[in-house]
N, C-alpha and C positions, 0 to 999 in steps of 0.2 A: 563544420560540425555543430550540431545543435547542443545548447547547454541543457543539463539535466533539469527536469521539472522541479521547481522549488515551491514549498509551502512555507512562505516566510522563513527562508533559510533552513527548511526541513525537506530533504530530498527523499525521493521514493526509496533509494537505497538505505537511508537511515531508518525510514519507517519499516522497511522489510526486516532489517536486522533487529529492531526493537520488538517487533511483533513476534518474530521467531524466538527471541531470547525470553520473552515473557510467556509465550505459548497462548496468548490471547489478544483479541482486538477490542479495545475499549471505545467509548463514544468518540473521543477525540480522533483516534485512528480511523474510525468509520467515516467521520466528516472529511478527513484528509483523503481517504480513498474515493469518496464520492466526488470531491473536487477534482481529483486526478482523472477519474473516469469521464467527467464532463469536459475536460481539457482536450482539445484536438491537437495539441502540440507535443504530445508525449512521443518519445522515440520508441522503437520496437523493444528495447531492453526494459524500459520502464513499464511498458504495457505488459510484457511477459511477467514481470515481478508482481504487478497488481493481479494478473490472472492467476498466478501461483498462490497468492494469499487467499483469493476467493475460492479457489479449488480446495485448498487446505481446510477452509471453514466448512465447505460442503462435505468433505470426507471425515470431519471430526478431529482433524489434527490440530486445529486452532479453535479456541473457544471464543464466543462472543460474550463480552461483559456488558451489562446494561446499566 
């Protein structure tokens, strides 16, 4: 089984929870999402979590902070 993708001990699951708790994606979150999308070793669950966050931004459920 593949280990979850980590951003310096910051997993996709933690990022997902933090983003939904705050209701927004800040610059740091954006950088982490970008790195995750460029990584080809994400498992399907992690990929689905990233896709859900991006979909939520498009729908207006999550805000982008600049």
